[in-house]
N, CA, C and O atoms as a GROMACS GRO file, in nm:
protein
  464
    1MET      N    1  11.522   9.110   9.580
    1MET     CA    2  11.446   9.140   9.699
    1MET      C    3  11.345   9.023   9.713
    1MET      O    4  11.274   8.991   9.618
    2ASP      N    5  11.339   8.962   9.830
    2ASP     CA    6  11.244   8.853   9.853
    2ASP      C    7  11.127   8.912   9.924
    2ASP      O    8  11.127   8.928  10.046
    3THR      N    9  11.022   8.946   9.844
    3THR     CA   10  10.901   9.004   9.900
    3THR      C   11  10.780   8.918   9.864
    3THR      O   12  10.667   8.967   9.866
    4ALA      N   13  10.800   8.793   9.833
    4ALA     CA   14  10.690   8.711   9.790
    4ALA      C   15  10.581   8.700   9.894
    4ALA      O   16  10.463   8.691   9.860
    5ASN      N   17  10.619   8.700  10.026
    5ASN     CA   18  10.519   8.685  10.127
    5ASN      C   19  10.497   8.810  10.209
    5ASN      O   20  10.446   8.804  10.321
    6SER      N   21  10.536   8.924  10.153
    6SER     CA   22  10.512   9.052  10.220
    6SER      C   23  10.406   9.131  10.145
    6SER      O   24  10.408   9.138  10.022
    7ALA      N   25  10.315   9.188  10.218
    7ALA     CA   26  10.210   9.265  10.155
    7ALA      C   27  10.268   9.391  10.093
    7ALA      O   28  10.212   9.442   9.996
    8PHE      N   29  10.372   9.440  10.144
    8PHE     CA   30  10.449   9.554  10.098
    8PHE      C   31  10.580   9.536  10.167
    8PHE      O   32  10.612   9.423  10.204
    9ILE      N   33  10.656   9.636  10.187
    9ILE     CA   34  10.788   9.617  10.252
    9ILE      C   35  10.774   9.668  10.397
    9ILE      O   36  10.795   9.786  10.424
   10PRO      N   37  10.738   9.577  10.488
   10PRO     CA   38  10.714   9.620  10.630
   10PRO      C   39  10.848   9.656  10.694
   10PRO      O   40  10.953   9.597  10.666
   11ARG      N   41  10.839   9.754  10.782
   11ARG     CA   42  10.951   9.789  10.867
   11ARG      C   43  10.938   9.704  10.994
   11ARG      O   44  10.832   9.705  11.056
   12PRO      N   45  11.043   9.632  11.037
   12PRO     CA   46  11.031   9.540  11.151
   12PRO      C   47  10.977   9.608  11.278
   12PRO      O   48  10.903   9.544  11.352
   13SER      N   49  11.009   9.730  11.304
   13SER     CA   50  10.958   9.792  11.425
   13SER      C   51  10.814   9.838  11.413
   13SER      O   52  10.755   9.878  11.513
   14HIS      N   53  10.754   9.833  11.296
   14HIS     CA   54  10.620   9.880  11.276
   14HIS      C   55  10.531   9.767  11.211
   14HIS      O   56  10.437   9.794  11.136
   15SER      N   57  10.568   9.645  11.244
   15SER     CA   58  10.493   9.532  11.181
   15SER      C   59  10.395   9.462  11.272
   15SER      O   60  10.410   9.460  11.394
   16SER      N   61  10.294   9.405  11.210
   16SER     CA   62  10.199   9.326  11.280
   16SER      C   63  10.148   9.223  11.184
   16SER      O   64  10.174   9.232  11.064
   17TRP      N   65  10.073   9.122  11.235
   17TRP     CA   66  10.012   9.019  11.148
   17TRP      C   67   9.876   9.065  11.101
   17TRP      O   68   9.799   9.126  11.175
   18SER      N   69   9.848   9.032  10.976
   18SER     CA   70   9.724   9.070  10.913
   18SER      C   71   9.673   8.956  10.833
   18SER      O   72   9.751   8.879  10.778
   19THR      N   73   9.537   8.942  10.822
   19THR     CA   74   9.487   8.837  10.736
   19THR      C   75   9.490   8.883  10.596
   19THR      O   76   9.449   8.995  10.569
   20SER      N   77   9.537   8.799  10.503
   20SER     CA   78   9.543   8.832  10.359
   20SER      C   79   9.401   8.839  10.304
   20SER      O   80   9.364   8.934  10.235
   21SER      N   81   9.322   8.737  10.335
   21SER     CA   82   9.176   8.735  10.300
   21SER      C   83   9.102   8.746  10.430
   21SER      O   84   9.104   8.652  10.509
   22PRO      N   85   9.034   8.859  10.457
   22PRO     CA   86   8.969   8.882  10.585
   22PRO      C   87   8.871   8.770  10.622
   22PRO      O   88   8.793   8.727  10.537
   23THR      N   89   8.874   8.724  10.746
   23THR     CA   90   8.780   8.623  10.792
   23THR      C   91   8.638   8.670  10.777
   23THR      O   92   8.549   8.590  10.749
   24LYS      N   93   8.614   8.803  10.795
   24LYS     CA   94   8.479   8.858  10.780
   24LYS      C   95   8.424   8.832  10.640
   24LYS      O   96   8.302   8.830  10.622
   25HIS      N   97   8.512   8.813  10.542
   25HIS     CA   98   8.469   8.787  10.406
   25HIS      C   99   8.502   8.646  10.359
   25HIS      O  100   8.521   8.620  10.241
   26GLY      N  101   8.509   8.555  10.457
   26GLY     CA  102   8.528   8.412  10.421
   26GLY      C  103   8.671   8.363  10.426
   26GLY      O  104   8.695   8.245  10.400
   27GLY      N  105   8.768   8.447  10.459
   27GLY     CA  106   8.905   8.401  10.468
   27GLY      C  107   8.921   8.301  10.589
   27GLY      O  108   8.849   8.308  10.689
   28ALA      N  109   9.011   8.214  10.573
   28ALA     CA  110   9.037   8.110  10.678
   28ALA      C  111   9.108   8.173  10.795
   28ALA      O  112   9.189   8.263  10.779
   29ALA      N  113   9.077   8.125  10.912
   29ALA     CA  114   9.143   8.172  11.035
   29ALA      C  115   9.259   8.076  11.062
   29ALA      O  116   9.261   8.006  11.163
   30GLU      N  117   9.354   8.074  10.972
   30GLU     CA  118   9.470   7.983  10.972
   30GLU      C  119   9.598   8.063  10.942
   30GLU      O  120   9.594   8.174  10.889
   31THR      N  121   9.710   8.004  10.979
   31THR     CA  122   9.837   8.073  10.960
   31THR      C  123   9.863   8.101  10.807
   31THR      O  124   9.927   8.201  10.774
   32ASP      N  125   9.815   8.015  10.719
   32ASP     CA  126   9.836   8.039  10.575
   32ASP      C  127   9.767   8.160  10.529
   32ASP      O  128   9.795   8.206  10.418
   33ASN      N  129   9.678   8.217  10.605
   33ASN     CA  130   9.608   8.342  10.566
   33ASN      C  131   9.667   8.462  10.634
   33ASN      O  132   9.608   8.570  10.627
   34LEU      N  133   9.782   8.447  10.700
   34LEU     CA  134   9.843   8.558  10.767
   34LEU      C  135   9.958   8.612  10.683
   34LEU      O  136  10.025   8.538  10.611
   35ALA      N  137   9.980   8.744  10.695
   35ALA     CA  138  10.097   8.806  10.628
   35ALA      C  139  10.151   8.909  10.722
   35ALA      O  140  10.075   8.972  10.796
   36LEU      N  141  10.285   8.928  10.720
   36LEU     CA  142  10.346   9.033  10.798
   36LEU      C  143  10.314   9.163  10.725
   36LEU      O  144  10.335   9.176  10.604
   37ALA      N  145  10.263   9.259  10.802
   37ALA     CA  146  10.218   9.380  10.742
   37ALA      C  147  10.263   9.501  10.824
   37ALA      O  148  10.279   9.493  10.946
   38CYS      N  149  10.283   9.609  10.758
   38CYS     CA  150  10.317   9.737  10.822
   38CYS      C  151  10.193   9.789  10.897
   38CYS      O  152  10.088   9.811  10.836
   39SER      N  153  10.206   9.806  11.028
   39SER     CA  154  10.090   9.846  11.107
   39SER      C  155  10.029   9.977  11.058
   39SER      O  156   9.907   9.993  11.055
   40TYR      N  157  10.114  10.070  11.021
   40TYR     CA  158  10.069  10.204  10.976
   40TYR      C  159   9.980  10.188  10.850
   40TYR      O  160   9.869  10.242  10.844
   41CYS      N  161  10.031  10.115  10.754
   41CYS     CA  162   9.956  10.094  10.625
   41CYS      C  163   9.833  10.005  10.648
   41CYS      O  164   9.725  10.034  10.597
   42ASN      N  165   9.849   9.898  10.723
   42ASN     CA  166   9.744   9.804  10.738
   42ASN      C  167   9.617   9.859  10.800
   42ASN      O  168   9.506   9.811  10.774
   43ARG      N  169   9.635   9.962  10.883
   43ARG     CA  170   9.514  10.019  10.948
   43ARG      C  171   9.418  10.077  10.850
   43ARG      O  172   9.299  10.088  10.877
   44PHE      N  173   9.468  10.116  10.733
   44PHE     CA  174   9.381  10.169  10.626
   44PHE      C  175   9.304  10.061  10.554
   44PHE      O  176   9.194  10.084  10.504
   45LYS      N  177   9.365   9.941  10.550
   45LYS     CA  178   9.299   9.829  10.480
   45LYS      C  179   9.175   9.780  10.554
   45LYS      O  180   9.073   9.750  10.493
   46GLY      N  181   9.186   9.771  10.688
   46GLY     CA  182   9.075   9.720  10.764
   46GLY      C  183   9.040   9.580  10.718
   46GLY      O  184   9.129   9.500  10.688
   47SER      N  185   8.911   9.551  10.711
   47SER     CA  186   8.869   9.417  10.667
   47SER      C  187   8.825   9.414  10.516
   47SER      O  188   8.758   9.321  10.471
   48ASN      N  189   8.865   9.519  10.444
   48ASN     CA  190   8.827   9.521  10.304
   48ASN      C  191   8.911   9.424  10.223
   48ASN      O  192   9.032   9.416  10.242
   49PRO      N  193   8.848   9.351  10.132
   49PRO     CA  194   8.924   9.260  10.041
   49PRO      C  195   8.979   9.328   9.916
   49PRO      O  196   9.058   9.269   9.843
   50GLY      N  197   8.938   9.449   9.893
   50GLY     CA  198   8.977   9.520   9.769
   50GLY      C  199   8.917   9.658   9.769
   50GLY      O  200   8.860   9.704   9.868
   51SER      N  201   8.931   9.724   9.651
   51SER     CA  202   8.874   9.859   9.636
   51SER      C  203   8.862   9.886   9.488
   51SER      O  204   8.889   9.801   9.404
   52PHE      N  205   8.818  10.010   9.459
   52PHE     CA  206   8.802  10.050   9.322
   52PHE      C  207   8.935  10.103   9.263
   52PHE      O  208   9.000  10.191   9.319
   53ASP      N  209   8.970  10.047   9.149
   53ASP     CA  210   9.093  10.086   9.083
   53ASP      C  211   9.088  10.234   9.046
   53ASP      O  212   8.996  10.272   8.972
   54PRO      N  213   9.177  10.321   9.091
   54PRO     CA  214   9.167  10.460   9.057
   54PRO      C  215   9.184  10.489   8.909
   54PRO      O  216   9.146  10.597   8.863
   55ALA      N  217   9.238  10.399   8.834
   55ALA     CA  218   9.258  10.420   8.688
   55ALA      C  219   9.134  10.378   8.606
   55ALA      O  220   9.102  10.440   8.504
   56THR      N  221   9.065  10.272   8.653
   56THR     CA  222   8.952  10.218   8.571
   56THR      C  223   8.818  10.223   8.640
   56THR      O  224   8.716  10.210   8.573
   57GLY      N  225   8.814  10.241   8.768
   57GLY     CA  226   8.692  10.244   8.845
   57GLY      C  227   8.636  10.102   8.871
   57GLY      O  228   8.529  10.088   8.931
   58GLN      N  229   8.708   9.998   8.827
   58GLN     CA  230   8.664   9.862   8.847
   58GLN      C  231   8.697   9.817   8.992
   58GLN      O  232   8.798   9.858   9.048
   59LEU      N  233   8.611   9.735   9.050
   59LEU     CA  234   8.636   9.675   9.179
   59LEU      C  235   8.746   9.565   9.163
   59LEU      O  236   8.730   9.473   9.082
   60VAL      N  237   8.855   9.577   9.239
   60VAL     CA  238   8.969   9.492   9.224
   60VAL      C  239   9.013   9.448   9.362
   60VAL      O  240   9.010   9.526   9.456
   61PRO      N  241   9.053   9.321   9.375
   61PRO     CA  242   9.106   9.274   9.503
   61PRO      C  243   9.242   9.334   9.532
   61PRO      O  244   9.313   9.373   9.439
   62PHE      N  245   9.280   9.342   9.658
   62PHE     CA  246   9.415   9.389   9.687
   62PHE      C  247   9.519   9.285   9.650
   62PHE      O  248   9.487   9.167   9.637
   63TYR      N  249   9.641   9.327   9.634
   63TYR     CA  250   9.750   9.238   9.612
   63TYR      C  251   9.751   9.132   9.722
   63TYR      O  252   9.738   9.166   9.840
   64HIS      N  253   9.766   9.007   9.687
   64HIS     CA  254   9.764   8.896   9.785
   64HIS      C  255   9.906   8.840   9.803
   64HIS      O  256   9.959   8.775   9.712
   65PRO      N  257   9.965   8.864   9.918
   65PRO     CA  258  10.102   8.828   9.938
   65PRO      C  259  10.136   8.680   9.938
   65PRO      O  260  10.251   8.643   9.917
   66ARG      N  261  10.035   8.594   9.960
   66ARG     CA  262  10.059   8.451   9.961
   66ARG      C  263  10.037   8.391   9.820
   66ARG      O  264  10.080   8.278   9.795
   67GLN      N  265   9.972   8.462   9.731
   67GLN     CA  266   9.942   8.407   9.600
   67GLN      C  267  10.008   8.482   9.485
   67GLN      O  268  10.008   8.433   9.372
   68GLN      N  269  10.063   8.598   9.511
   68GLN     CA  270  10.117   8.680   9.405
   68GLN      C  271  10.259   8.724   9.440
   68GLN      O  272  10.296   8.727   9.558
   69GLN      N  273  10.337   8.756   9.339
   69GLN     CA  274  10.473   8.803   9.356
   69GLN      C  275  10.474   8.957   9.361
   69GLN      O  276  10.416   9.023   9.274
   70TRP      N  277  10.539   9.013   9.462
   70TRP     CA  278  10.547   9.161   9.481
   70TRP      C  279  10.596   9.224   9.350
   70TRP      O  280  10.535   9.320   9.303
   71ALA      N  281  10.703   9.173   9.293
   71ALA     CA  282  10.763   9.233   9.176
   71ALA      C  283  10.673   9.236   9.050
   71ALA      O  284  10.697   9.311   8.956
   72ASP      N  285  10.568   9.149   9.051
   72ASP     CA  286  10.477   9.155   8.942
   72ASP      C  287  10.376   9.272   8.947
   72ASP      O  288  10.313   9.308   8.848
   73HIS      N  289  10.364   9.328   9.066
   73HIS     CA  290  10.264   9.430   9.094
   73HIS      C  291  10.320   9.566   9.132
   73HIS      O  292  10.250   9.667   9.124
   74PHE      N  293  10.446   9.568   9.175
   74PHE     CA  294  10.507   9.695   9.221
   74PHE      C  295  10.655   9.695   9.179
   74PHE      O  296  10.715   9.592   9.149
   75ARG      N  297  10.709   9.815   9.177
   75ARG     CA  298  10.853   9.836   9.160
   75ARG      C  299  10.893   9.955   9.249
   75ARG      O  300  10.810  10.038   9.286
   76LEU      N  301  11.018   9.961   9.282
   76LEU     CA  302  11.067  10.073   9.363
   76LEU      C  303  11.127  10.176   9.268
   76LEU      O  304  11.201  10.141   9.176
   77GLU      N  305  11.095  10.301   9.290
   77GLU     CA  306  11.164  10.416   9.226
   77GLU      C  307  11.216  10.501   9.338
   77GLU      O  308  11.145  10.586   9.392
   78GLY      N  309  11.340  10.478   9.374
   78GLY     CA  310  11.393  10.548   9.493
   78GLY      C  311  11.320  10.498   9.612
   78GLY      O  312  11.318  10.378   9.638
   79ALA      N  313  11.258  10.591   9.687
   79ALA     CA  314  11.183  10.560   9.808
   79ALA      C  315  11.037  10.537   9.779
   79ALA      O  316  10.963  10.505   9.872
   80ARG      N  317  10.991  10.551   9.660
   80ARG     CA  318  10.846  10.534   9.625
   80ARG      C  319  10.819  10.395   9.579
   80ARG      O  320  10.902  10.333   9.513
   81ILE      N  321  10.700  10.343   9.614
   81ILE     CA  322  10.655  10.218   9.565
   81ILE      C  323  10.561  10.248   9.448
   81ILE      O  324  10.458  10.314   9.467
   82VAL      N  325  10.594  10.202   9.330
   82VAL     CA  326  10.515  10.229   9.210
   82VAL      C  327  10.430  10.111   9.175
   82VAL      O  328  10.484  10.006   9.143
   83PRO      N  329  10.295  10.125   9.179
   83PRO     CA  330  10.209  10.014   9.137
   83PRO      C  331  10.208   9.999   8.987
   83PRO      O  332  10.216  10.097   8.913
   84MET      N  333  10.199   9.870   8.942
   84MET     CA  334  10.209   9.845   8.801
   84MET      C  335  10.082   9.767   8.745
   84MET      O  336  10.067   9.746   8.625
   85THR      N  337   9.995   9.728   8.840
   85THR     CA  338   9.875   9.650   8.799
   85THR      C  339   9.754   9.706   8.873
   85THR      O  340   9.771   9.786   8.966
   86PRO      N  341   9.632   9.668   8.835
   86PRO     CA  342   9.517   9.712   8.911
   86PRO      C  343   9.528   9.673   9.060
   86PRO      O  344   9.497   9.755   9.147
   87GLU      N  345   9.572   9.548   9.091
   87GLU     CA  346   9.588   9.509   9.229
   87GLU      C  347   9.689   9.599   9.301
   87GLU      O  348   9.669   9.638   9.416
   88GLY      N  349   9.797   9.632   9.231
   88GLY     CA  350   9.898   9.719   9.292
   88GLY      C  351   9.841   9.858   9.312
   88GLY      O  352   9.868   9.919   9.415
   89ARG      N  353   9.763   9.910   9.217
   89ARG     CA  354   9.709  10.045   9.234
   89ARG      C  355   9.613  10.054   9.352
   89ARG      O  356   9.618  10.150   9.429
   90VAL      N  357   9.525   9.957   9.366
   90VAL     CA  358   9.428   9.969   9.480
   90VAL      C  359   9.502   9.944   9.614
   90VAL      O  360   9.468  10.005   9.716
   91THR      N  361   9.600   9.857   9.613
   91THR     CA  362   9.680   9.835   9.737
   91THR      C  363   9.757   9.959   9.775
   91THR      O  364   9.756  10.000   9.891
   92ALA      N  365   9.825  10.022   9.677
   92ALA     CA  366   9.900  10.143   9.708
   92ALA      C  367   9.811  10.259   9.750
   92ALA      O  368   9.847  10.338   9.837
   93ALA      N  369   9.695  10.268   9.687
   93ALA     CA  370   9.602  10.377   9.723
   93ALA      C  371   9.544  10.363   9.858
   93ALA      O  372   9.554  10.455   9.939
   94ILE      N  373   9.484  10.252   9.887
   94ILE     CA  374   9.413  10.228  10.013
   94ILE      C  375   9.508  10.224  10.134
   94ILE      O  376   9.482  10.284  10.238
   95LEU      N  377   9.622  10.150  10.114
   95LEU     CA  378   9.719  10.137  10.225
   95LEU      C  379   9.811  10.262  10.236
   95LEU      O  380   9.894  10.270  10.326
   96GLN      N  381   9.795  10.359  10.142
   96GLN     CA  382   9.872  10.482  10.144
   96GLN      C  383  10.020  10.453  10.149
   96GLN      O  384  10.094  10.511  10.228
   97LEU      N  385  10.062  10.362  10.063
   97LEU     CA  386  10.202  10.322  10.059
   97LEU      C  387  10.301  10.438  10.029
   97LEU      O  388  10.418  10.434  10.069
   98ASN      N  389  10.251  10.539   9.958
   98ASN     CA  390  10.339  10.650   9.924
   98ASN      C  391  10.299  10.781   9.995
   98ASN      O  392  10.323  10.891   9.945
   99HIS      N  393  10.238  10.764  10.114
   99HIS     CA  394  10.211  10.886  10.195
   99HIS      C  395  10.345  10.956  10.221
   99HIS      O  396  10.448  10.892  10.239
  100HIS      N  397  10.340  11.084  10.222
  100HIS     CA  398  10.460  11.167  10.235
  100HIS      C  399  10.550  11.121  10.352
  100HIS      O  400  10.672  11.113  10.334
  101ASP      N  401  10.495  11.092  10.467
  101ASP     CA  402  10.571  11.049  10.581
  101ASP      C  403  10.641  10.913  10.554
  101ASP      O  404  10.756  10.892  10.593
  102ARG      N  405  10.569  10.825  10.488
  102ARG     CA  406  10.625  10.693  10.452
  102ARG      C  407  10.739  10.703  10.358
  102ARG      O  408  10.839  10.633  10.373
  103VAL      N  409  10.726  10.790  10.259
  103VAL     CA  410  10.830  10.808  10.159
  103VAL      C  411  10.953  10.872  10.226
  103VAL      O  412  11.066  10.831  10.199
  104LEU      N  413  10.933  10.969  10.312
  104LEU     CA  414  11.046  11.024  10.384
  104LEU      C  415  11.118  10.923  10.472
  104LEU      O  416  11.241  10.923  10.477
  105GLU      N  417  11.045  10.838  10.540
  105GLU     CA  418  11.103  10.730  10.621
  105GLU      C  419  11.180  10.635  10.532
  105GLU      O  420  11.291  10.596  10.567
  106SER      N  421  11.124  10.598  10.417
  106SER     CA  422  11.191  10.506  10.324
  106SER      C  423  11.320  10.567  10.272
  106SER      O  424  11.423  10.500  10.259
  107GLN      N  425  11.313  10.695  10.242
  107GLN     CA  426  11.431  10.765  10.194
  107GLN      C  427  11.541  10.766  10.296
  107GLN      O  428  11.658  10.745  10.262
  108GLN      N  429  11.506  10.790  10.424
  108GLN     CA  430  11.607  10.788  10.530
  108GLN      C  431  11.668  10.651  10.542
  108GLN      O  432  11.790  10.639  10.561
  109LEU      N  433  11.587  10.547  10.531
  109LEU     CA  434  11.637  10.409  10.534
  109LEU      C  435  11.728  10.378  10.412
  109LEU      O  436  11.829  10.309  10.424
  110LEU      N  437  11.689  10.431  10.297
  110LEU     CA  438  11.769  10.415  10.178
  110LEU      C  439  11.905  10.477  10.196
  110LEU      O  440  12.007  10.420  10.157
  111ASP      N  441  11.907  10.598  10.258
  111ASP     CA  442  12.033  10.669  10.283
  111ASP      C  443  12.126  10.597  10.376
  111ASP      O  444  12.247  10.618  10.374
  112MET      N  445  12.067  10.509  10.459
  112MET     CA  446  12.144  10.425  10.552
  112MET      C  447  12.170  10.283  10.498
  112MET      O  448  12.219  10.196  10.569
  113ASP      N  449  12.134  10.264  10.370
  113ASP     CA  450  12.143  10.132  10.306
  113ASP      C  451  12.065  10.027  10.385
  113ASP      O  452  12.108   9.912  10.396
  114ALA      N  453  11.950  10.067  10.441
  114ALA     CA  454  11.866   9.974  10.517
  114ALA      C  455  11.731   9.951  10.456
  114ALA      O  456  11.641   9.900  10.523
  115TYR      N  457  11.714   9.988  10.329
  115TYR     CA  458  11.589   9.974  10.258
  115TYR      C  459  11.617   9.936  10.115
  115TYR      O  460  11.709   9.994  10.057
  116PRO      N  461  11.552   9.850  10.056
  116PRO     CA  462  11.450   9.764  10.110
  116PRO      C  463  11.516   9.656  10.186
  116PRO      O  464  11.447   9.569  10.241
   0.00000   0.00000   0.00000
């Protein structure tokens, strides 16, 4: 799976461009700071650069799709995206990657061999 430049696994019909490092927090207003993102999930991120890790309570940046490899931070278990690192945990939690509706949609795509 080539997800090195994807914030998660965006669905083409639900995708939009998002800044990896928000300009509000000093991120560059350049194409190198853009990532294809799922519109549904990205609306939860807003301009936040990170959040508190649900496992440790530490402030952690979100997974950065331009600087990190997806497979280092997440793995798929069926239709669920399983976070494996602090960055993965805050990204999955805030972006609600495993919201019930998203998992159902992913499962339907899996059943059609269209996911990931």
